[in-house]
ZADO-271960 format. One line per field, with one value per residue: residue in three letters; chain; x, y, z of N, C-alpha, C, O in turn. Coordinates in Angstrom, 2 decimals. Layout:
residu = [ala ...] $
chaine = [A ...] $
n.u = [X ...] $
n.v = [Y ...] $
n.w = [Z ...] $
ca.u = [X ...] $
ca.v = [Y ...] $
ca.w = [Z ...] $
c.u = [X ...] $
c.v = [Y ...] $
c.w = [Z ...] $
o.u = [X ...] $
o.v = [Y ...] $
o.w = [Z ...] $
END
This chain:
residu = [met asn leu pro glu met phe ser ser ile asn asp val glu lys ser lys gly ile thr glu ile leu lys leu asn glu arg leu lys lys arg asp leu phe leu lys glu lys asp ile arg asp ile met glu thr arg asn ile thr leu lys ala gln gly arg leu glu leu asp met asp ile leu lys asp ile val arg glu leu ala tyr ser pro tyr ile asn gln his asn leu val glu ser ile asn asp ile tyr glu ile phe his tyr ile lys asn his thr ser asp phe leu gly asp glu lys ile phe lys ala val ile phe leu phe asn lys val tyr asn gly ser thr glu leu met lys gly lys gly ile glu arg ile val asn asn phe arg asn gly arg glu leu ile ser met glu asp glu glu gly asp glu tyr] $
chaine = [A A A A A A A A A A A A A A A A A A A A A A A A A A A A A A A A A A A A A A A A A A A A A A A A A A A A A A A A A A A A A A A A A A A A A A A A A A A A A A A A A A A A A A A A A A A A A A A A A A A A A A A A A A A A A A A A A A A A A A A A A A A A A A A A A A A A A A A A A A A A A A A A A A A A A A A A A A A A A A] $
n.u = [-109.10 -106.83 -104.33 -101.86 -102.05 -101.86 -99.22 -97.82 -98.44 -97.25 -94.59 -94.17 -94.30 -92.09 -90.02 -90.13 -89.54 -86.96 -85.59 -85.70 -84.20 -81.64 -81.14 -80.68 -78.09 -76.53 -75.43 -73.14 -71.75 -71.33 -69.14 -67.00 -67.29 -69.22 -72.34 -75.63 -78.16 -81.76 -82.48 -80.19 -80.42 -82.77 -81.88 -80.03 -81.78 -83.27 -81.29 -80.76 -83.19 -83.16 -80.82 -81.45 -83.58 -82.33 -80.52 -82.22 -83.07 -84.39 -84.77 -85.28 -84.68 -82.67 -80.10 -77.53 -77.14 -77.06 -74.79 -72.85 -72.91 -72.14 -69.54 -68.19 -68.12 -65.82 -63.80 -60.75 -60.85 -63.20 -65.19 -67.30 -68.04 -67.88 -69.39 -72.18 -72.16 -70.20 -71.39 -73.58 -72.19 -70.70 -72.80 -73.98 -71.82 -71.57 -74.02 -73.75 -71.58 -72.72 -74.71 -73.06 -71.73 -73.54 -75.09 -73.75 -72.02 -71.94 -73.46 -71.84 -69.20 -68.79 -69.19 -67.09 -64.86 -65.22 -65.07 -62.50 -60.85 -61.58 -60.65 -57.96 -56.56 -57.39 -57.44 -59.78 -61.01 -63.79 -64.09 -61.95 -62.71 -65.08 -64.12 -61.42 -61.65 -64.15 -63.71 -61.51 -62.57 -64.69 -63.27 -61.50 -63.35 -64.45 -62.21 -61.69 -60.19 -59.25 -61.35 -60.09 -57.57 -54.25 -53.11 -53.03 -54.42 -52.12 -50.46 -49.08 -48.60 -51.17] $
n.v = [-29.42 -30.22 -28.63 -30.24 -31.94 -30.08 -29.08 -31.43 -31.86 -29.59 -30.16 -32.48 -31.42 -29.69 -31.57 -32.96 -30.89 -30.29 -32.67 -32.61 -30.25 -31.01 -33.22 -31.95 -31.12 -33.19 -32.90 -31.35 -33.02 -35.19 -34.55 -35.36 -38.04 -38.73 -39.38 -38.83 -40.83 -41.04 -42.31 -41.81 -39.07 -38.88 -39.97 -38.00 -35.84 -36.77 -36.86 -34.15 -33.17 -34.42 -33.30 -30.54 -30.59 -31.62 -29.58 -27.55 -25.85 -23.98 -24.12 -22.48 -22.88 -24.66 -23.86 -24.00 -26.77 -27.36 -25.86 -27.31 -29.79 -28.91 -27.92 -30.13 -31.71 -31.04 -31.70 -33.31 -35.48 -36.80 -39.49 -41.79 -43.64 -42.37 -40.09 -39.43 -39.80 -37.92 -35.51 -35.46 -35.40 -32.97 -31.17 -31.51 -30.67 -27.99 -26.86 -27.37 -25.74 -23.29 -23.05 -23.00 -20.65 -18.83 -17.75 -15.47 -15.42 -15.30 -17.49 -17.97 -17.41 -19.40 -21.68 -21.48 -21.69 -24.28 -25.90 -25.23 -26.20 -28.91 -29.72 -28.71 -28.92 -31.13 -33.14 -34.27 -35.65 -36.31 -37.09 -35.88 -33.28 -33.14 -33.18 -31.76 -29.77 -28.43 -27.51 -25.82 -23.80 -22.73 -21.93 -20.04 -18.14 -17.34 -16.21 -14.04 -14.34 -14.97 -17.32 -19.54 -19.53 -20.58 -20.79 -21.47 -20.49 -19.72 -18.87 -20.80 -22.93 -24.98] $
n.w = [-5.46 -2.98 -0.84 -0.41 -2.67 -4.70 -4.35 -4.83 -7.50 -8.67 -8.01 -9.55 -12.14 -12.05 -11.68 -14.11 -15.88 -14.98 -15.57 -18.36 -18.84 -17.90 -19.53 -21.95 -21.67 -22.45 -24.96 -24.60 -22.86 -24.49 -26.05 -24.57 -24.48 -22.60 -20.95 -19.81 -18.73 -18.63 -16.26 -14.70 -14.41 -13.00 -10.60 -9.89 -9.57 -7.41 -5.43 -5.35 -4.28 -1.75 -0.68 -0.63 1.16 3.47 4.02 4.49 2.45 -0.35 -3.77 -6.72 -9.35 -11.78 -12.07 -10.65 -10.54 -13.29 -13.96 -12.57 -13.93 -16.50 -15.98 -14.88 -17.09 -18.41 -16.72 -16.03 -14.39 -14.47 -15.52 -17.32 -15.44 -12.89 -13.09 -12.37 -9.56 -8.86 -9.69 -7.91 -5.43 -5.60 -5.76 -3.22 -1.61 -2.43 -1.43 1.29 1.95 1.26 3.24 5.54 5.30 5.75 3.66 2.84 0.78 -2.75 -5.16 -7.41 -6.54 -4.57 -6.14 -8.07 -6.37 -5.31 -7.64 -8.54 -6.40 -6.49 -9.06 -9.26 -6.83 -5.23 -7.05 -8.28 -6.22 -4.45 -1.86 -0.47 -0.96 0.50 3.05 3.64 1.63 2.00 4.60 4.17 2.45 4.03 6.36 5.22 4.37 6.86 8.01 6.47 4.13 0.69 -0.95 -2.10 -1.06 -0.47 1.97 5.50 8.72 10.15 8.20 6.92 4.08 2.69] $
ca.u = [-107.78 -106.32 -102.98 -100.82 -102.16 -101.37 -97.77 -97.35 -98.59 -96.20 -93.33 -94.07 -94.00 -90.71 -89.14 -90.14 -88.81 -85.56 -85.04 -85.53 -83.08 -80.38 -80.95 -80.13 -76.65 -75.82 -74.66 -71.83 -71.11 -70.97 -67.80 -66.02 -67.80 -70.01 -73.76 -76.55 -79.43 -82.87 -82.37 -79.14 -80.94 -83.74 -81.05 -79.50 -82.90 -83.60 -80.23 -81.00 -84.29 -82.68 -79.84 -82.16 -84.36 -81.38 -79.90 -83.27 -82.98 -85.36 -84.11 -86.35 -84.23 -81.67 -78.87 -76.32 -77.01 -76.62 -73.39 -72.02 -72.83 -71.33 -68.14 -67.61 -67.93 -64.46 -62.84 -59.97 -61.05 -64.55 -65.43 -68.70 -68.25 -68.03 -70.09 -73.39 -71.75 -69.48 -72.40 -74.31 -71.30 -70.40 -74.03 -74.08 -70.74 -71.95 -75.06 -73.21 -70.80 -73.68 -75.29 -72.06 -71.26 -74.76 -75.56 -73.04 -71.27 -72.75 -73.35 -70.72 -67.94 -68.70 -69.06 -65.73 -63.92 -65.40 -64.56 -61.04 -60.24 -61.85 -59.80 -56.56 -55.92 -57.72 -57.37 -61.04 -61.46 -64.91 -63.87 -61.11 -63.52 -66.05 -63.40 -60.49 -62.12 -65.18 -63.07 -60.68 -63.41 -65.40 -62.29 -61.04 -64.44 -64.55 -61.01 -61.58 -59.24 -59.82 -61.89 -59.18 -56.25 -53.47 -52.49 -53.92 -54.49 -50.79 -49.70 -48.45 -49.36 -51.87] $
ca.v = [-29.96 -29.70 -28.06 -31.23 -32.40 -29.00 -29.08 -32.64 -31.60 -28.64 -30.87 -33.37 -30.57 -29.23 -32.71 -33.20 -29.77 -30.46 -33.78 -32.10 -29.30 -31.74 -34.03 -31.07 -30.97 -34.33 -32.44 -30.94 -34.20 -36.08 -34.17 -36.11 -39.41 -38.89 -39.35 -39.04 -41.46 -40.50 -42.91 -41.06 -37.74 -39.07 -40.14 -36.66 -35.03 -37.27 -36.37 -32.71 -32.98 -34.84 -32.29 -29.30 -30.82 -31.78 -28.28 -26.57 -24.86 -23.99 -23.69 -22.28 -23.21 -25.72 -23.22 -24.56 -28.16 -27.31 -25.40 -28.43 -30.74 -28.28 -27.81 -31.47 -32.27 -30.74 -32.11 -34.49 -36.54 -37.36 -40.47 -42.25 -44.41 -41.54 -38.85 -39.17 -39.67 -36.65 -34.43 -35.46 -34.97 -31.54 -30.46 -31.54 -29.82 -26.59 -26.41 -27.41 -24.50 -22.19 -22.94 -22.69 -19.27 -18.04 -17.07 -14.21 -15.57 -15.57 -18.84 -18.06 -17.49 -20.73 -22.64 -21.39 -22.22 -25.74 -26.51 -25.05 -27.15 -30.25 -30.00 -28.29 -29.22 -32.46 -34.07 -34.94 -36.46 -35.71 -37.37 -34.79 -32.05 -33.18 -32.93 -30.63 -28.71 -27.67 -26.84 -24.74 -22.71 -22.11 -21.22 -18.86 -17.16 -16.83 -15.44 -12.92 -14.59 -15.48 -18.66 -20.58 -19.24 -21.79 -20.69 -21.65 -19.34 -19.30 -18.45 -21.96 -23.43 -26.26] $
ca.w = [-5.21 -1.71 -0.89 -0.68 -4.06 -5.54 -4.27 -5.49 -8.93 -9.02 -7.90 -10.70 -13.30 -11.88 -11.92 -15.55 -16.48 -14.60 -16.35 -19.73 -18.85 -17.73 -20.74 -22.99 -21.45 -23.02 -26.12 -24.09 -22.30 -25.59 -26.53 -23.76 -24.43 -21.39 -21.25 -18.70 -19.09 -17.84 -14.93 -14.00 -14.10 -11.90 -9.40 -9.57 -9.07 -6.07 -4.54 -5.22 -3.33 -0.42 -0.23 -0.30 2.38 4.58 4.30 4.74 1.38 -1.43 -4.99 -7.70 -10.70 -11.89 -12.54 -10.04 -10.99 -14.68 -13.95 -12.13 -15.05 -17.55 -15.57 -14.72 -18.43 -18.84 -15.70 -16.43 -13.40 -14.63 -16.57 -17.29 -14.21 -11.69 -13.44 -11.56 -8.16 -8.72 -9.77 -6.64 -4.35 -5.74 -5.41 -1.76 -1.09 -2.69 -0.50 2.65 2.09 1.21 4.59 6.56 5.13 6.04 2.44 2.61 -0.46 -3.93 -5.72 -8.34 -5.78 -3.97 -7.23 -8.62 -5.37 -5.24 -8.88 -8.54 -5.48 -7.00 -10.22 -9.18 -5.55 -4.74 -8.18 -8.54 -5.08 -3.71 -0.43 0.06 -1.01 1.60 4.30 3.59 0.74 2.70 5.73 3.65 1.95 5.15 7.19 4.49 4.45 8.24 8.33 5.55 3.05 -0.56 -0.72 -2.54 -0.53 -0.22 3.28 6.64 9.61 10.58 7.03 6.30 2.94 2.87] $
c.u = [-107.25 -104.85 -101.89 -100.85 -101.61 -99.84 -97.17 -97.39 -97.50 -94.84 -93.12 -93.70 -92.54 -89.72 -89.01 -89.34 -87.32 -84.89 -84.77 -84.34 -81.74 -80.10 -80.32 -78.61 -75.85 -75.01 -73.25 -71.06 -70.59 -69.57 -66.70 -66.45 -68.50 -71.49 -74.56 -77.84 -80.53 -82.86 -81.32 -79.68 -81.98 -83.00 -80.50 -80.60 -83.31 -82.56 -80.39 -82.08 -83.89 -81.73 -80.54 -82.94 -83.43 -80.75 -80.94 -83.31 -84.11 -84.64 -85.17 -85.95 -83.16 -80.29 -77.60 -76.10 -76.51 -75.17 -72.45 -71.83 -71.93 -69.85 -67.48 -67.40 -66.49 -63.40 -62.07 -60.19 -62.40 -64.57 -66.88 -69.02 -68.54 -68.83 -71.25 -73.01 -71.04 -70.43 -73.13 -73.44 -71.00 -71.62 -74.21 -73.05 -71.09 -72.96 -74.62 -72.42 -71.73 -74.31 -74.28 -71.38 -72.45 -75.25 -74.90 -72.23 -72.22 -72.49 -72.10 -69.38 -67.75 -68.44 -67.64 -64.71 -64.01 -64.79 -63.04 -60.38 -60.42 -60.86 -58.32 -55.84 -56.15 -57.88 -58.63 -61.57 -62.60 -64.78 -63.04 -61.88 -64.49 -65.38 -62.60 -61.00 -63.15 -64.56 -62.25 -61.53 -64.10 -64.44 -61.76 -62.09 -64.48 -63.36 -60.74 -60.56 -60.00 -60.26 -60.92 -57.74 -55.54 -52.79 -53.51 -53.81 -53.12 -49.92 -48.95 -49.29 -50.00 -51.10] $
c.v = [-29.36 -29.29 -29.11 -31.76 -31.35 -28.98 -30.30 -32.47 -30.65 -29.33 -31.80 -32.58 -30.12 -30.36 -32.96 -32.13 -29.90 -31.56 -33.33 -31.16 -30.01 -32.61 -33.21 -30.92 -32.15 -33.94 -32.05 -32.15 -35.14 -35.80 -34.90 -37.57 -39.72 -38.78 -39.59 -39.65 -40.84 -41.05 -42.17 -39.70 -37.83 -39.25 -38.78 -35.79 -35.47 -36.79 -34.87 -32.45 -33.33 -33.79 -31.02 -29.45 -30.90 -30.45 -27.19 -25.47 -25.05 -23.44 -23.62 -22.60 -24.29 -25.16 -23.83 -25.99 -28.21 -26.84 -26.52 -29.43 -30.18 -28.29 -29.19 -32.15 -32.07 -31.12 -33.34 -35.69 -37.23 -38.34 -40.95 -42.96 -43.53 -40.25 -38.53 -38.94 -38.33 -35.46 -34.33 -34.94 -33.48 -30.71 -30.39 -30.62 -28.35 -26.10 -26.45 -26.12 -23.30 -21.98 -22.49 -21.34 -18.32 -17.22 -15.72 -14.25 -15.87 -16.97 -18.98 -18.18 -18.88 -21.77 -22.65 -21.97 -23.74 -26.41 -26.38 -26.09 -28.59 -30.62 -29.77 -28.72 -30.67 -33.49 -34.92 -35.80 -35.75 -36.01 -36.27 -33.47 -32.00 -32.91 -31.64 -29.47 -27.82 -26.86 -25.64 -23.55 -21.99 -21.34 -19.96 -17.77 -16.52 -15.95 -14.31 -13.10 -14.99 -16.92 -19.77 -20.28 -20.54 -21.77 -20.94 -20.43 -18.83 -18.84 -19.60 -22.42 -24.76 -27.35] $
c.w = [-3.91 -1.85 -1.13 -2.11 -5.01 -5.54 -4.95 -7.00 -9.42 -9.02 -9.10 -11.96 -13.23 -12.15 -13.42 -16.28 -16.20 -15.40 -17.77 -19.82 -18.75 -18.95 -21.87 -22.87 -21.99 -24.25 -25.70 -23.56 -23.39 -26.13 -25.78 -23.59 -23.11 -21.76 -19.98 -19.23 -18.22 -16.42 -14.09 -13.54 -12.98 -10.56 -8.95 -8.98 -7.67 -5.05 -4.31 -4.17 -1.91 0.16 0.19 1.00 3.60 4.99 4.57 3.70 0.37 -2.65 -6.08 -9.13 -10.64 -12.22 -11.96 -10.50 -12.44 -14.78 -13.55 -13.26 -16.14 -17.20 -15.44 -16.07 -18.91 -17.81 -16.17 -15.51 -13.52 -15.79 -16.42 -15.98 -12.99 -11.92 -12.51 -10.09 -7.93 -8.78 -8.43 -5.50 -4.42 -5.39 -3.90 -1.12 -1.25 -1.65 0.95 2.91 2.12 2.60 5.62 6.37 5.23 4.86 2.20 1.32 -1.61 -4.45 -6.59 -7.62 -5.18 -5.06 -7.79 -7.66 -5.31 -6.46 -8.94 -7.64 -5.96 -8.10 -9.97 -7.91 -5.14 -5.86 -8.37 -7.40 -4.34 -2.21 0.20 0.05 0.16 2.94 4.22 2.74 1.39 3.82 5.26 3.22 3.11 6.05 6.51 4.53 5.83 8.63 7.35 4.44 1.79 -0.34 -1.09 -2.14 -0.21 1.14 4.37 7.54 10.05 9.41 6.38 5.12 3.27 2.17] $
o.u = [-107.23 -104.21 -101.05 -99.80 -100.97 -99.22 -96.13 -96.46 -96.90 -94.03 -92.01 -92.88 -91.84 -88.69 -87.90 -88.56 -86.50 -83.75 -83.71 -83.54 -80.79 -78.94 -79.51 -77.94 -74.62 -74.01 -72.28 -69.86 -69.56 -68.89 -65.59 -66.01 -68.39 -71.84 -74.21 -78.52 -80.25 -83.19 -81.54 -79.42 -82.06 -83.43 -80.51 -80.37 -83.66 -82.92 -80.18 -81.91 -84.23 -81.83 -80.24 -82.96 -83.72 -80.47 -80.58 -83.55 -84.69 -83.98 -85.87 -86.79 -82.80 -79.40 -76.68 -74.97 -75.64 -74.40 -71.37 -70.71 -71.07 -69.01 -66.34 -66.59 -65.99 -62.22 -62.67 -59.77 -62.71 -64.06 -67.58 -70.14 -69.35 -68.93 -71.29 -73.50 -71.26 -70.29 -73.28 -73.90 -71.04 -71.49 -74.54 -73.36 -70.94 -72.76 -75.07 -72.58 -71.54 -74.41 -74.61 -70.55 -72.36 -75.76 -75.41 -71.80 -73.19 -71.44 -71.40 -68.52 -66.67 -67.58 -67.06 -63.79 -62.98 -64.06 -62.36 -59.45 -59.50 -60.29 -57.49 -54.62 -55.21 -58.39 -58.55 -62.48 -62.39 -65.30 -63.37 -61.73 -64.70 -66.04 -63.04 -60.80 -63.05 -64.84 -62.29 -61.25 -64.09 -64.74 -61.61 -61.76 -64.54 -63.49 -59.67 -60.11 -61.19 -59.60 -60.92 -56.80 -56.15 -51.96 -54.69 -53.19 -52.96 -48.77 -48.24 -50.52 -49.46 -51.51] $
o.v = [-28.14 -29.58 -28.88 -31.99 -31.68 -28.88 -30.20 -32.88 -30.88 -29.12 -31.89 -33.04 -30.15 -30.14 -33.15 -32.43 -29.67 -31.41 -33.63 -31.26 -29.65 -32.74 -33.73 -30.62 -32.11 -34.59 -32.39 -32.28 -35.79 -36.71 -35.05 -38.24 -40.82 -38.15 -40.44 -39.05 -40.20 -40.33 -41.92 -39.26 -36.95 -38.73 -38.47 -35.08 -34.63 -36.36 -34.39 -31.61 -32.62 -33.43 -30.47 -28.54 -30.30 -30.23 -26.05 -24.31 -26.13 -22.41 -24.61 -22.61 -24.77 -25.91 -24.15 -26.37 -29.01 -27.36 -26.67 -29.87 -30.88 -28.65 -29.37 -33.07 -32.85 -30.87 -34.30 -36.80 -38.14 -38.08 -40.55 -42.88 -43.90 -39.42 -37.45 -38.01 -37.68 -34.51 -33.23 -34.14 -32.79 -29.65 -29.34 -29.87 -27.57 -25.03 -25.65 -25.49 -22.38 -20.84 -21.68 -20.93 -17.16 -16.11 -14.91 -13.20 -16.62 -17.56 -19.98 -18.96 -19.46 -22.64 -23.72 -22.67 -24.42 -27.39 -27.33 -26.77 -29.40 -31.72 -30.55 -28.88 -31.37 -34.59 -36.12 -36.59 -34.72 -35.25 -35.77 -32.65 -30.94 -32.46 -30.59 -28.30 -26.59 -25.67 -24.58 -22.41 -20.76 -20.22 -18.92 -16.59 -15.30 -15.06 -13.70 -12.11 -15.30 -17.67 -20.83 -20.73 -21.49 -22.63 -20.67 -19.44 -17.63 -18.45 -19.39 -22.32 -25.56 -28.51] $
o.w = [-3.76 -2.86 -2.00 -2.71 -6.01 -6.61 -5.60 -7.70 -10.48 -9.92 -9.61 -12.76 -14.24 -12.78 -13.93 -17.18 -17.09 -15.85 -18.33 -20.76 -19.46 -19.36 -22.64 -23.85 -22.00 -24.56 -26.38 -23.80 -23.23 -26.61 -26.29 -22.66 -22.57 -22.76 -19.16 -20.06 -17.21 -15.47 -12.90 -12.42 -12.12 -9.53 -7.76 -8.01 -6.83 -3.95 -3.20 -3.29 -0.97 1.33 1.25 1.83 4.63 6.17 4.85 4.02 0.25 -2.57 -6.34 -10.03 -9.57 -12.62 -12.71 -10.83 -12.77 -15.59 -14.13 -13.53 -16.66 -18.03 -15.86 -16.18 -19.72 -18.03 -16.65 -15.82 -12.75 -16.87 -15.49 -15.48 -12.14 -11.02 -11.92 -9.46 -6.91 -8.01 -7.88 -4.69 -3.39 -4.77 -3.35 -0.19 -0.32 -1.06 1.76 3.95 2.92 3.07 6.49 7.18 4.84 5.04 1.44 0.83 -1.44 -4.21 -6.52 -8.03 -5.27 -4.91 -7.98 -8.08 -5.26 -6.33 -9.35 -8.06 -5.84 -8.09 -10.44 -7.92 -4.75 -5.63 -8.59 -7.61 -3.69 -1.39 1.28 0.96 0.75 3.88 4.67 3.10 1.34 3.98 5.88 3.60 3.15 6.46 7.15 4.70 5.95 9.47 7.38 3.86 1.81 0.39 -0.47 -2.79 0.27 1.43 4.20 7.17 10.29 9.62 5.39 5.14 4.03 2.20] $
END
């Protein structure tokens, strides 16, 4: 077996394992009348692969993706119609911020800031998160402020 075939085989196993891990989260989603079909999870996994490749990242587990699914299950702004798109968008936002803070921030800090802004400030708008939310978190990091600070550089509230 040559090297590309080996990597392809490993990737297939990882995809299958990832699908199984995410399917298990349907128990939590069910409490809010939400559900991920296998097709949805394949879409999420494809977006994950595209995002990681675009950001030049390697991820050895599904922890962040599972955290996103778990947390969005309780968001008042998530419904069956926007569930998959929101998972994909939050995943992309997370990794964009991770890259733009040069990995100086832990996953948990970034994740908590993203979820807080998504739910409490931008009322579930991934469009606002992709613009203002990312900018706020990255600027707060660069200026030594708390990631979810409500003030801008001049001390004015956002």
